GUTIMI-341215 format. One record per residue: residue number from 1; x, y, z of N, C-alpha, C in turn; residue in one letter. Coordinates in steps of 0.05 Angstrom, whole numbers, plus 5000, padded with zeros to 4 digits. Layout:
// residues N
+-----+------+------+------+-------+-------+-------+------+------+------+---+
|   k | n_c1 | n_c2 | n_c3 | ca_c1 | ca_c2 | ca_c3 | c_c1 | c_c2 | c_c3 | r |
+-----+------+------+------+-------+-------+-------+------+------+------+---+
| NUM |    X |    Y |    Z |     X |     Y |     Z |    X |    Y |    Z | A |
...
+-----+------+------+------+-------+-------+-------+------+------+------+---+
END
This chain:
// residues 98
+-----+------+------+------+-------+-------+-------+------+------+------+---+
|   k | n_c1 | n_c2 | n_c3 | ca_c1 | ca_c2 | ca_c3 | c_c1 | c_c2 | c_c3 | r |
+-----+------+------+------+-------+-------+-------+------+------+------+---+
|   1 | 5259 | 5115 | 5107 |  5228 |  5132 |  5107 | 5223 | 5121 | 5078 | M |
|   2 | 5194 | 5114 | 5079 |  5178 |  5106 |  5056 | 5161 | 5128 | 5051 | F |
|   3 | 5163 | 5136 | 5026 |  5146 |  5159 |  5008 | 5126 | 5149 | 4994 | M |
|   4 | 5101 | 5154 | 4999 |  5081 |  5146 |  4981 | 5079 | 5169 | 4963 | T |
|   5 | 5061 | 5157 | 4942 |  5058 |  5179 |  4918 | 5040 | 5202 | 4928 | S |
|   6 | 5027 | 5203 | 4951 |  5009 |  5221 |  4963 | 5025 | 5236 | 4984 | S |
|   7 | 5049 | 5234 | 4984 |  5073 |  5247 |  5007 | 5064 | 5241 | 5035 | S |
|   8 | 5057 | 5219 | 5045 |  5052 |  5210 |  5065 | 5078 | 5195 | 5071 | L |
|   9 | 5087 | 5196 | 5099 |  5112 |  5189 |  5102 | 5108 | 5169 | 5125 | R |
|  10 | 5119 | 5147 | 5121 |  5118 |  5123 |  5149 | 5145 | 5122 | 5154 | D |
|  11 | 5146 | 5120 | 5186 |  5172 |  5114 |  5200 | 5182 | 5084 | 5198 | E |
|  12 | 5189 | 5072 | 5179 |  5196 |  5046 |  5175 | 5211 | 5034 | 5194 | Y |
|  13 | 5235 | 5044 | 5199 |  5250 |  5038 |  5223 | 5242 | 5034 | 5247 | R |
|  14 | 5223 | 5048 | 5254 |  5206 |  5051 |  5282 | 5188 | 5026 | 5283 | D |
|  15 | 5181 | 5014 | 5259 |  5159 |  4994 |  5263 | 5164 | 4970 | 5276 | L |
|  16 | 5155 | 4953 | 5288 |  5159 |  4929 |  5300 | 5177 | 4912 | 5274 | P |
|  17 | 5191 | 4897 | 5284 |  5207 |  4874 |  5263 | 5192 | 4860 | 5249 | K |
|  18 | 5166 | 4850 | 5259 |  5150 |  4828 |  5241 | 5137 | 4849 | 5222 | A |
|  19 | 5127 | 4870 | 5227 |  5115 |  4895 |  5209 | 5132 | 4901 | 5184 | E |
|  20 | 5161 | 4907 | 5191 |  5176 |  4914 |  5177 | 5179 | 4886 | 5156 | R |
|  21 | 5182 | 4862 | 5170 |  5188 |  4838 |  5147 | 5162 | 4836 | 5133 | A |
|  22 | 5134 | 4838 | 5145 |  5111 |  4838 |  5120 | 5118 | 4861 | 5097 | L |
|  23 | 5126 | 4889 | 5106 |  5129 |  4913 |  5084 | 5150 | 4898 | 5070 | I |
|  24 | 5171 | 4890 | 5075 |  5191 |  4881 |  5057 | 5186 | 4861 | 5037 | D |
|  25 | 5162 | 4843 | 5046 |  5154 |  4821 |  5027 | 5135 | 4832 | 5007 | E |
|  26 | 5123 | 4855 | 5017 |  5106 |  4869 |  5005 | 5123 | 4884 | 4978 | L |
|  27 | 5144 | 4892 | 4987 |  5160 |  4907 |  4970 | 5171 | 4892 | 4947 | R |
|  28 | 5175 | 4868 | 4958 |  5190 |  4851 |  4941 | 5176 | 4843 | 4924 | S |
|  29 | 5149 | 4832 | 4929 |  5131 |  4820 |  4908 | 5122 | 4838 | 4892 | E |
|  30 | 5122 | 4864 | 4895 |  5112 |  4886 |  4879 | 5133 | 4896 | 4856 | A |
|  31 | 5157 | 4889 | 4866 |  5183 |  4892 |  4848 | 5179 | 4871 | 4824 | R |
|  32 | 5167 | 4848 | 4835 |  5174 |  4824 |  4813 | 5144 | 4821 | 4797 | N |
|  33 | 5125 | 4836 | 4806 |  5095 |  4830 |  4799 | 5096 | 4841 | 4767 | A |
|  34 | 5082 | 4821 | 4756 |  5079 |  4826 |  4725 | 5048 | 4829 | 4720 | T |
|  35 | 5034 | 4822 | 4738 |  5001 |  4828 |  4741 | 4990 | 4843 | 4762 | D |
|  36 | 4979 | 4867 | 4754 |  4970 |  4884 |  4774 | 4947 | 4865 | 4791 | W |
|  37 | 4927 | 4848 | 4784 |  4903 |  4835 |  4798 | 4919 | 4812 | 4812 | S |
|  38 | 4937 | 4799 | 4805 |  4953 |  4784 |  4825 | 4962 | 4794 | 4850 | A |
|  39 | 4980 | 4813 | 4844 |  4995 |  4831 |  4865 | 4976 | 4840 | 4885 | F |
|  40 | 4950 | 4851 | 4875 |  4926 |  4863 |  4892 | 4915 | 4840 | 4910 | S |
|  41 | 4907 | 4822 | 4895 |  4897 |  4794 |  4913 | 4921 | 4788 | 4934 | N |
|  42 | 4946 | 4781 | 4926 |  4963 |  4781 |  4941 | 4969 | 4797 | 4970 | F |
|  43 | 4971 | 4821 | 4959 |  4968 |  4842 |  4986 | 4950 | 4846 | 5005 | W |
|  44 | 4928 | 4842 | 4992 |  4899 |  4838 |  5012 | 4898 | 4818 | 5029 | M |
|  45 | 4906 | 4793 | 5020 |  4905 |  4769 |  5036 | 4924 | 4774 | 5057 | S |
|  46 | 4955 | 4781 | 5051 |  4979 |  4777 |  5063 | 4970 | 4803 | 5084 | K |
|  47 | 4964 | 4824 | 5084 |  4957 |  4844 |  5100 | 4938 | 4836 | 5119 | V |
|  48 | 4914 | 4827 | 5111 |  4889 |  4817 |  5125 | 4902 | 4803 | 5146 | S |
|  49 | 4913 | 4776 | 5137 |  4922 |  4755 |  5148 | 4942 | 4765 | 5172 | E |
|  50 | 4958 | 4779 | 5168 |  4978 |  4790 |  5188 | 4966 | 4807 | 5213 | F |
|  51 | 4944 | 4831 | 5205 |  4938 |  4843 |  5223 | 4916 | 4830 | 5238 | Y |
|  52 | 4901 | 4815 | 5223 |  4880 |  4799 |  5235 | 4888 | 4782 | 5259 | S |
|  53 | 4918 | 4768 | 5255 |  4927 |  4754 |  5277 | 4938 | 4767 | 5300 | Q |
|  54 | 4941 | 4799 | 5297 |  4948 |  4813 |  5319 | 4916 | 4828 | 5331 | H |
|  55 | 4900 | 4818 | 5320 |  4869 |  4827 |  5334 | 4861 | 4852 | 5324 | G |
|  56 | 4867 | 4858 | 5302 |  4858 |  4883 |  5290 | 4835 | 4882 | 5274 | L |
|  57 | 4815 | 4900 | 5276 |  4791 |  4893 |  5258 | 4796 | 4901 | 5231 | T |
|  58 | 4778 | 4899 | 5210 |  4782 |  4914 |  5179 | 4787 | 4937 | 5182 | R |
|  59 | 4770 | 4956 | 5191 |  4769 |  4985 |  5195 | 4794 | 4994 | 5211 | P |
|  60 | 4807 | 4977 | 5233 |  4834 |  4988 |  5241 | 4859 | 4976 | 5217 | Q |
|  61 | 4859 | 4951 | 5209 |  4876 |  4946 |  5186 | 4879 | 4965 | 5163 | I |
|  62 | 4858 | 4979 | 5162 |  4858 |  4997 |  5136 | 4878 | 5022 | 5149 | R |
|  63 | 4881 | 5029 | 5172 |  4895 |  5049 |  5184 | 4926 | 5043 | 5186 | R |
|  64 | 4932 | 5017 | 5180 |  4962 |  5006 |  5185 | 4980 | 5018 | 5165 | T |
|  65 | 5001 | 5021 | 5176 |  5029 |  5026 |  5153 | 5029 | 5004 | 5131 | P |
|  66 | 5025 | 4978 | 5143 |  5023 |  4958 |  5121 | 5002 | 4958 | 5096 | G |
|  67 | 4979 | 4965 | 5109 |  4960 |  4967 |  5090 | 4962 | 4993 | 5072 | Y |
|  68 | 4970 | 5013 | 5081 |  4974 |  5038 |  5064 | 4993 | 5037 | 5051 | R |
|  69 | 5020 | 5023 | 5054 |  5042 |  5020 |  5038 | 5039 | 5004 | 5012 | I |
|  70 | 5021 | 4981 | 5020 |  5017 |  4957 |  5001 | 4995 | 4969 | 4985 | A |
|  71 | 4980 | 4991 | 4988 |  4958 |  5002 |  4974 | 4976 | 5021 | 4953 | Q |
|  72 | 4997 | 5037 | 4962 |  5008 |  5051 |  4945 | 5030 | 5033 | 4931 | D |
|  73 | 5032 | 5016 | 4938 |  5053 |  4996 |  4920 | 5035 | 4990 | 4895 | L |
|  74 | 5011 | 4980 | 4904 |  4990 |  4969 |  4880 | 4981 | 4995 | 4869 | A |
|  75 | 4982 | 5018 | 4870 |  4977 |  5043 |  4852 | 4998 | 5048 | 4837 | S |
|  76 | 5021 | 5039 | 4849 |  5040 |  5049 |  4830 | 5045 | 5028 | 4809 | R |
|  77 | 5040 | 5003 | 4812 |  5041 |  4984 |  4793 | 5021 | 4986 | 4769 | L |
|  78 | 5001 | 4996 | 4783 |  4979 |  5000 |  4761 | 4983 | 5022 | 4743 | A |
|  79 | 4999 | 5043 | 4748 |  5004 |  5063 |  4738 | 5028 | 5049 | 4715 | I |
|  80 | 5046 | 5039 | 4724 |  5066 |  5032 |  4708 | 5054 | 5010 | 4689 | S |
|  81 | 5037 | 4994 | 4690 |  5022 |  4977 |  4677 | 5002 | 4996 | 4653 | K |
|  82 | 5001 | 5022 | 4657 |  4983 |  5035 |  4640 | 4951 | 5028 | 4647 | G |
|  83 | 4947 | 5016 | 4673 |  4918 |  5016 |  4680 | 4905 | 5038 | 4701 | L |
|  84 | 4924 | 5056 | 4706 |  4914 |  5078 |  4721 | 4936 | 5103 | 4713 | A |
|  85 | 4928 | 5128 | 4717 |  4939 |  5149 |  4714 | 4959 | 5163 | 4743 | R |
|  86 | 4977 | 5175 | 4740 |  4988 |  5185 |  4761 | 4971 | 5214 | 4775 | A |
|  87 | 4972 | 5212 | 4797 |  4956 |  5238 |  4808 | 4968 | 5269 | 4793 | P |
|  88 | 4951 | 5281 | 4790 |  4961 |  5306 |  4780 | 4943 | 5331 | 4792 | D |
|  89 | 4946 | 5349 | 4782 |  4934 |  5379 |  4794 | 4902 | 5372 | 4794 | Y |
|  90 | 4887 | 5357 | 4776 |  4860 |  5350 |  4773 | 4850 | 5341 | 4803 | R |
|  91 | 4865 | 5323 | 4811 |  4860 |  5311 |  4831 | 4857 | 5324 | 4859 | D |
|  92 | 4876 | 5345 | 4856 |  4879 |  5365 |  4881 | 4855 | 5389 | 4877 | Y |
|  93 | 4846 | 5399 | 4856 |  4837 |  5415 |  4852 | 4802 | 5406 | 4856 | T |
|  94 | 4804 | 5382 | 4851 |  4771 |  5372 |  4848 | 4762 | 5362 | 4875 | S |
|  95 | 4785 | 5361 | 4896 |  4778 |  5354 |  4924 | 4760 | 5375 | 4936 | R |
|  96 | 4768 | 5396 | 4931 |  4748 |  5421 |  4948 | 4722 | 5426 | 4934 | G |
|  97 | 4719 | 5415 | 4916 |  4692 |  5416 |  4901 | 4672 | 5398 | 4911 | R |
|  98 | 4679 | 5380 | 4922 |  4656 |  5356 |  4936 | 4642 | 5365 | 4956 | R |
+-----+------+------+------+-------+-------+-------+------+------+------+---+
END
């Protein structure tokens, strides 16, 4: 099971083999990434290409496990590089005021 920073859970082992391979590639690239921008460009291109080949539209792609996991990996990388801060109580209390 894959746990994102916002506690969303994806049933990794229930995904099709090709989708698991995509996610494995994204995770590997994120582990070795030194530049957040380069990784972001990489994952967006990879994910778009993969799901477009399966006939999904851009709005549909944004709801896929691959997209959500890649977005989470990019967020974690940004936090580790000091480009963003980890979510905290302010993120959760401000949501109710919008």
